[in-house]
Each structure stands twice: as C-alpha cells, then as structure tokens.
C-alpha positions in Angstrom: 104.9 122.7 97.6 102.5 121.0 95.2 99.8 118.8 96.7 100.0 115.1 96.1 96.4 114.3 95.2 97.0 111.1 93.3 95.0 108.2 95.0 97.4 105.7 96.5 97.0 101.9 97.4 96.6 101.2 101.1 100.1 99.7 101.4 101.7 102.8 99.9 99.7 105.0 102.2 100.7 102.9 105.2 104.3 103.1 104.3 104.1 106.8 103.8 102.5 107.3 107.1 105.0 105.1 108.9 108.0 106.7 107.4 106.7 110.2 108.1 105.9 109.3 111.7 109.3 107.8 112.3 111.1 110.8 110.7 109.1 113.1 112.9 110.2 111.0 115.9 113.8 111.4 114.7 113.3 115.1 114.5 112.2 115.1 118.1 115.5 113.6 119.1 114.6 109.9 119.3 117.6 108.4 117.5 116.3 104.8 118.0 113.6 105.6 115.5 116.1 105.1 112.7 116.4 101.4 113.7 112.6 101.2 113.3 112.7 103.1 110.0 115.2 100.8 108.3 112.8 97.8 108.0 110.1 100.1 106.6 112.3 101.7 103.9 114.6 98.8 103.2 112.6 97.3 100.3 112.4 100.7 98.5 116.1 101.4 99.1 117.0 98.0 97.8 114.9 98.6 94.7 116.7 101.9 94.1 120.0 100.2 94.6 119.1 97.4 92.3 118.1 99.8 89.6 121.4 101.7 89.9 123.3 98.5 89.7 121.1 96.9 86.9 124.0 96.5 84.5 126.3 94.7 86.9 127.9 91.5 85.7 128.8 88.3 87.6 131.8 89.0 89.8 131.0 92.7 90.2 132.0 93.6 93.8 129.4 96.2 94.6 126.0 94.6 95.4 122.6 96.2 96.0 122.6 95.0 99.6 126.0 96.5 100.3 124.9 99.8 98.6 121.8 100.0 100.8 123.8 99.3 104.0 126.5 101.9 103.1 123.8 104.4 102.4 122.0 103.6 105.6 125.2 104.1 107.6 125.7 107.5 106.1 122.0 108.5 106.6 121.9 107.3 110.3 125.0 109.4 111.1 123.6 112.5 109.4 122.2 115.5 111.3 119.4 116.2 108.8 116.1 117.8 109.8 113.9 115.3 108.1 110.6 116.6 106.7 108.8 113.7 105.2 109.1 110.5 103.2 109.9 112.2 99.9 112.6 114.3 101.6 114.1 111.1 103.0 114.3 109.4 99.6 115.6 112.6 98.0 118.5 112.6 100.4 119.0 108.9 100.0 119.2 109.5 96.2 122.0 111.9 96.7 123.8 109.6 99.1 123.6 106.7 96.7 124.9 108.8 93.9 127.9 109.9 95.9 128.6 106.3 96.9 128.4 105.1 93.3 130.6 107.9 92.1 133.2 107.1 94.8 133.1 103.5 93.7 133.5 104.4 90.1 136.5 106.5 90.9 138.1 103.6 92.7 137.4 101.4 89.7 138.9 104.0 87.4 142.1 104.1 89.5 142.4 100.3 89.1 141.9 100.6 85.3 144.3 103.5 84.5 145.1 103.7 80.8 141.7 102.3 79.8 139.7 104.2 77.2 136.7 106.4 78.0 133.4 104.7 77.5 130.8 106.7 75.5 127.3 105.7 76.5 123.9 107.2 76.5 122.5 109.1 79.5 120.2 106.2 80.5 123.1 103.7 80.2 125.5 106.0 82.1 123.2 105.8 85.1 123.5 102.0 85.2 126.7 101.2 87.0 128.8 98.2 86.0 132.5 97.4 85.4 132.3 98.7 81.9 130.3 101.8 82.6 132.0 103.3 85.7 133.8 105.9 83.6 130.5 106.8 82.1 129.1 107.4 85.5 132.0 109.7 86.3 131.3 111.6 83.2 127.6 111.8 84.0 128.3 113.0 87.5 130.6 115.8 86.2 127.9 116.7 83.6 125.2 116.8 86.3 127.4 119.1 88.4 127.7 121.3 85.3 123.9 121.2 84.8 123.4 122.2 88.4 125.4 125.3 87.7 123.4 126.0 84.6 120.0 125.0 86.0 119.9 123.5 89.5 116.3 122.4 89.2 116.9 120.2 86.2 119.9 118.6 87.9 117.7 117.9 90.9 115.0 116.3 88.7 117.5 113.9 87.1 118.9 113.0 90.5 115.4 112.4 92.1 114.1 110.3 89.1 117.2 108.2 88.2 119.2 107.9 91.4 116.3 108.3 93.8 113.7 106.3 91.9 110.9 108.7 92.7 107.9 108.9 90.5 107.0 112.0 88.5 104.4 112.8 91.2 106.8 112.4 94.0 109.6 114.4 92.3 106.9 117.1 91.6 105.9 117.0 95.3 109.5 117.4 96.4 110.2 120.3 94.1 106.7 122.0 94.1 106.1 121.2 90.4 103.4 119.5 88.4 104.2 116.0 86.9 103.9 117.6 83.5 106.5 120.2 84.3 108.8 117.4 85.7 108.4 115.5 82.4 109.1 118.6 80.3 112.1 119.7 82.4 113.5 116.1 82.3 113.4 116.1 78.5 115.4 119.3 78.4 117.8 118.1 81.0 118.5 114.9 79.1 119.1 116.9 75.9 121.5 119.2 77.7 123.4 116.2 79.3 123.4 114.3 76.0 125.1 117.3 74.3 127.5 117.7 77.1 128.5 114.1 77.1 128.6 113.8 73.3 131.0 116.8 73.2 133.6 115.1 75.3 136.7 113.9 73.5 137.3 110.2 72.8 
C-alpha cells in the first residue's frame, strides 16, 4: 500500500489517530467503541451525505442527517475487520451508495411511466427527485465497469460516493495520486460512453 506522506494539519492528524485507535478497539472486540467513533466521524459522514444529496430540492424526503444515521446503523451492525480510517470511509462510501440506490429504486417505483433522465456522470452522482433514475443508470454502469475494470470502479466509488481525496484513494488502493487522476479520467470516459449509449 502506498505511503501517505502528504503533511496534514493537526486537526486532521488528530482525527485520523482517533478513528484508527477506535477501529483497532473495535477489532479487539470492544463494540462500545463504535459509540465513541460516531461523534468523531459524524462531521465527515455528514459532509459526504450532503455532497451526495447536493441537488435535492425543498420537500425531498431523504436528508443528509437521515442518510448518515442509516449508514451508521448498517456500519455498526457489520462484522467488518476494520483496518484504518481510509478503510472505514471506503466501506462507508459503499454503504451510502447502496442506500442511495435503494432510495432511487423506491422513487422509481412511485414514478412508473416517467421518462429516463439523461444526465452527465457528475450530475448523475447528485441525488434528487429528478435525477434518481440517473443514479440507477450510473449504478448499473458502475457495476458494468467493475466487471470490465474493478479498480476504476473502486476509484469512482471512493472519490464520488466516499468523498476521499486523491491521496486517500491512492492510499486505499496502493496507487499514486497521479495514477488515480489518470484512471478516473478513463473511468469517466467509459461511464460516459456507457450512459450515452442507453436508449431514450
């Protein structure tokens, strides 16, 4: 795994150390550590949820706080052997993606007969009442990308759903930030072609 040598502000370092320490405590069987972990990671999880829901409109029923709480409940009940902070946010990214896709499917069932929205990759990741079908298309395309090139699919998930930086995604995958940037460009081109080829 690539070393993360980028200097970090003291508050970031303190957060990283606290999260890693609590995850290690969880790994040692201390389930109560998750209750201590939540206040430490809440701000970051809320930021990720807000980013995913950035296109919501007034009256939208899924809020960032609700998304964080639902993700937390799924994470706390998991039997994952946590490694470190980046691993935690990587898993949180996947959990949030699944929650958002499930929500989008529910919205689609309520809007049967509606036309398919065609939106760009970046817009598809933003979830709102008018883009839920775009999210479903994106999720299907990401699953296709995972079959074609799992690493590129992981990069998209970590950066867009997980909100990790290029350095953090590189650390998680053992790649340099430059490689992450290059792979992301290719992944977005692949997804764009895949989404653009879908019928109206």
